[in-house]
C-alpha positions in Angstrom: 56.4 45.2 113.9 60.0 45.0 115.3 60.6 48.8 114.1 64.4 48.4 115.1 64.9 45.2 113.1 63.6 47.0 110.2 65.4 49.7 110.3 68.4 47.8 110.5 67.2 45.7 107.4 66.5 48.8 105.7 69.6 51.4 106.3 72.5 49.1 107.9 72.4 45.5 106.7 75.5 43.9 106.2 76.9 43.0 102.7 78.6 39.4 103.8 78.2 35.8 103.5 75.7 35.7 106.6 73.9 39.0 106.6 70.8 38.0 108.5 73.3 36.6 111.6 75.9 39.5 111.3 72.6 41.8 111.8 71.1 39.7 115.0 74.6 40.1 116.4 74.8 43.8 116.0 71.3 44.4 117.3 71.8 41.6 120.2 69.1 39.6 119.0 69.0 35.5 118.3 69.9 34.7 114.4 66.6 32.3 114.1 64.6 35.4 115.7 65.9 38.0 112.9 65.6 35.3 110.0 62.1 34.0 110.9 60.8 37.3 112.3 62.1 38.7 108.2 60.2 35.9 106.7 57.0 36.5 108.4 57.3 40.3 107.4 58.1 38.9 103.8 54.8 36.7 104.1 52.7 39.0 105.2 53.8 41.9 103.2 55.6 44.5 105.2 58.6 43.4 103.2 58.7 43.4 99.6 62.0 42.3 98.6 65.5 41.9 100.3 68.8 41.6 99.0 70.6 43.7 95.9 68.4 46.3 94.5 69.3 47.1 90.6 69.9 50.3 88.4 68.3 49.7 85.5 70.7 52.2 83.3 73.3 49.7 84.0 71.5 46.9 81.7 71.5 47.5 77.7 67.8 48.0 76.6 66.3 49.7 79.3 68.1 52.9 78.7 64.9 55.4 79.1 62.1 56.1 81.2 59.2 58.6 81.8 56.3 59.6 83.6 53.0 59.8 81.9 50.2 61.9 83.3 46.6 61.0 81.7 42.8 62.2 82.0 40.9 59.3 82.2 37.2 58.8 82.6 37.1 55.0 82.7 39.7 54.2 85.3 39.0 50.6 85.6 39.5 49.9 81.8 42.8 52.2 81.7 44.3 50.3 84.7 43.6 46.9 83.1 45.2 47.9 79.8 48.2 49.9 81.4 49.1 47.1 84.2 49.6 44.6 81.0 52.4 46.0 79.7 55.4 44.9 81.3 57.8 47.8 81.4 55.1 49.6 83.4 56.5 49.6 87.3 54.2 51.9 88.9 50.5 53.3 88.3 48.6 55.4 90.2 45.2 57.3 91.3 46.4 60.7 92.3 44.3 63.8 93.6 44.4 66.4 90.5 41.7 68.3 88.4 43.0 66.9 85.0 45.3 64.3 84.9 44.2 61.2 87.5 46.1 58.3 86.0 49.6 58.4 86.4 52.5 56.0 85.7 56.2 55.0 85.1 57.0 53.5 81.9 60.5 52.2 80.4 61.9 51.6 76.7 65.0 51.4 74.9 64.8 54.6 73.8 62.8 57.8 73.5 61.2 57.5 70.5 59.7 54.5 72.1 59.0 55.9 74.5 56.5 58.3 73.0 55.4 55.5 70.9 54.1 52.9 73.6 52.4 56.2 75.8 50.8 56.9 72.5 49.7 53.2 71.9 48.9 52.9 75.5 46.7 55.9 75.5 45.0 55.1 72.0 43.6 51.7 73.6 42.5 53.5 76.8 40.3 55.9 75.0 42.7 58.4 76.4 43.1 62.0 74.3 44.8 64.2 77.0 48.3 63.3 78.5 51.3 64.2 79.5 54.6 62.0 78.6 57.7 63.4 80.8 60.8 61.3 80.2 63.4 61.5 82.6 66.4 63.9 82.0 68.2 62.9 85.2 67.8 60.9 88.4 69.3 62.9 91.1 68.0 60.5 93.9 66.1 56.9 93.8 66.5 55.6 97.6 62.6 54.8 98.8 63.6 54.0 102.8 61.2 54.7 105.8 61.7 56.0 109.3 59.6 53.9 111.4 60.0 55.8 114.3 59.5 59.8 112.7 57.0 58.4 110.6 58.3 59.4 106.9 60.5 58.3 104.6 64.3 59.2 105.0 67.5 58.3 103.4 71.3 60.2 103.3 72.0 58.4 99.9 74.7 60.7 97.5 73.8 62.0 94.1 72.9 59.5 91.7 75.8 58.7 88.8 74.9 59.8 85.6 77.7 57.9 84.1 76.6 54.1 85.5 78.7 51.6 83.7 77.0 49.0 81.7 77.1 45.0 83.2 78.5 44.0 79.8 81.2 46.9 80.1 82.4 45.5 83.4 82.2 42.0 82.1 79.7 40.6 84.3 76.7 38.1 83.9 73.6 40.5 84.2 71.3 37.6 84.3 73.2 36.2 87.7 72.7 40.0 88.9 68.8 39.7 88.0 68.7 36.4 89.4 69.8 37.5 93.1 67.6 40.5 92.6 64.4 38.3 92.4 65.6 35.1 94.4 67.9 36.6 97.5 65.9 34.9 100.2 66.0 35.3 104.0 68.4 31.8 105.2 71.7 31.5 107.4 73.8 31.3 103.7 71.8 33.5 101.1 74.8 33.8 98.7 75.3 29.9 98.5 72.7 28.7 95.9 74.0 31.6 93.3 77.6 30.7 94.3 76.9 27.1 93.3 75.1 28.3 90.4 77.3 30.5 88.5 80.3 29.1 90.0 81.9 32.1 92.4 82.3 31.4 96.1 80.0 33.2 98.7 82.6 35.4 99.7 83.2 36.6 96.1 79.7 37.4 94.9 79.3 39.4 98.3 82.0 41.3 97.5 81.0 41.9 94.1 77.7 43.6 95.3 80.2 45.6 97.5 81.9 46.6 94.5 78.7 47.2 92.2 77.2 49.7 94.9 80.1 51.8 94.8 80.2 51.8 91.2 76.2 52.4 91.0 75.2 49.0 89.2 73.4 47.8 92.5 71.7 50.8 94.2 71.7 48.9 97.9 71.7 46.2 99.6 68.9 46.2 102.3 64.9 45.2 103.0 62.6 46.9 100.5 59.5 47.8 102.9 56.1 48.4 101.4 55.4 51.6 102.7 51.5 51.4 102.9 51.9 48.0 105.1 54.2 49.5 107.0 51.6 52.2 108.2 53.0 54.8 105.7 49.4 55.6 104.3 50.2 59.2 102.2 52.6 59.9 99.3 53.3 62.7 97.7 54.3 63.8 94.6 55.7 67.3 94.3 55.6 68.8 91.4 58.1 72.2 90.9 57.7 75.0 88.3 61.2 76.6 87.9 63.4 78.0 84.9 67.0 76.4 86.9 65.6 72.7 87.2 69.2 71.2 87.8 69.7 74.2 90.3 66.8 73.4 92.3 67.0 69.8 92.2 70.8 69.8 93.6 69.7 72.2 96.2 66.4 69.7 97.2 68.8 66.7 97.4 70.9 68.3 100.0 68.5 70.2 102.4 65.7 67.0 102.2 66.8 64.0 103.0 62.9 62.6 103.1 63.0 62.4 99.3 62.6 59.4 98.2 62.8 60.1 94.2 64.3 63.3 92.8 64.1 64.0 89.1 64.1 66.6 86.5 61.9 65.7 83.2 61.5 66.9 80.2 58.5 68.9 79.5 56.0 70.0 77.5 54.4 73.8 77.3 51.3 73.0 78.6 52.6 71.3 81.5 56.0 73.4 82.5 57.1 71.5 86.1 60.5 69.8 85.2 61.2 68.9 88.6 59.7 65.7 90.8 60.1 64.5 94.0 58.0 61.8 96.4 57.9 62.0 100.0 56.3 59.3 101.7 54.4 59.8 105.6 51.9 58.3 108.5 49.8 61.6 107.6 49.7 64.6 105.0 50.7 67.0 107.7 54.2 65.7 107.5 54.5 66.1 103.6 53.0 69.4 103.7 55.6 71.0 105.8 58.4 69.3 104.4 56.7 71.0 100.6 56.6 74.2 102.7 60.5 73.5 103.2 60.5 72.9 99.0 58.6 76.1 98.7 61.6 78.4 100.5 64.3 76.9 98.0 66.1 79.5 95.7 64.5 79.0 92.2 61.0 77.5 93.1 58.5 79.7 91.4 55.7 77.1 92.0 55.3 73.8 93.8 51.6 71.4 93.5 51.9 68.0 95.5 49.5 65.2 93.8 48.6 62.6 96.6 47.7 59.2 96.0 44.3 58.2 96.1 45.4 54.4 95.2 48.2 52.3 93.6 47.2 50.0 91.2 50.6 48.5 90.1 53.6 49.7 92.7 
């Protein structure tokens, strides 16, 4: 695995008409090597996708999200039902004495989130579960430091007021098309330019502008952490009476965090702050959790390790 190439593709991929050739120049490697190697990584699953990654908050009809934890006895049945739901993005089996299945779900309204979760749990035969809607996403940036063996990024705080694509007068379907179908080739913007009536330079400039507005989260290679050697991920749950203060301190002090979310919680499950760490072993995750425990306002921290990914 060419770690230098994958680090460049994650952290410093240029938004240009010829991003892969430009990346090759900066690495001192042949352009053909960069293109063919990244194609191979896409084929063998080390890289999941590459190109612009969108912020769902900028798109009409997908404005609310929740994490659901469930006490599931028939895991196989539940996974089949949950994974068939289109609005479910992640679904994991995690270590916890009660809630062993954890998945995320999206819907146009908070009421629909609760209704969809209730419906899914009823079909799964589950009576004990928690629905934890997102109050604020402070960070969502999944990158892997292949030299240190831990997730890492210095992404600034997420904007709470992400503009909608309609508000900006941008074709949302074009952006979705680019996210789904961006490919590793000499001029990856060319097919979209021809399809939607732009020049390649205009599309590259548009992506750069939308990154600034946070409509596009980033332009990079999204790795499959497990296939890249990051076999452990820990969902860290924090009990605190000051969730906003704690979240902002974590954002500043712990760049290894990939996801940092404040959630609405019921009385029986009083953990309003959640963050994810990915690493090559649990020892690294435990060390980072110890740092988080020392943050002022943290009353308790619990780690739920992933045992199996059913949808990611």
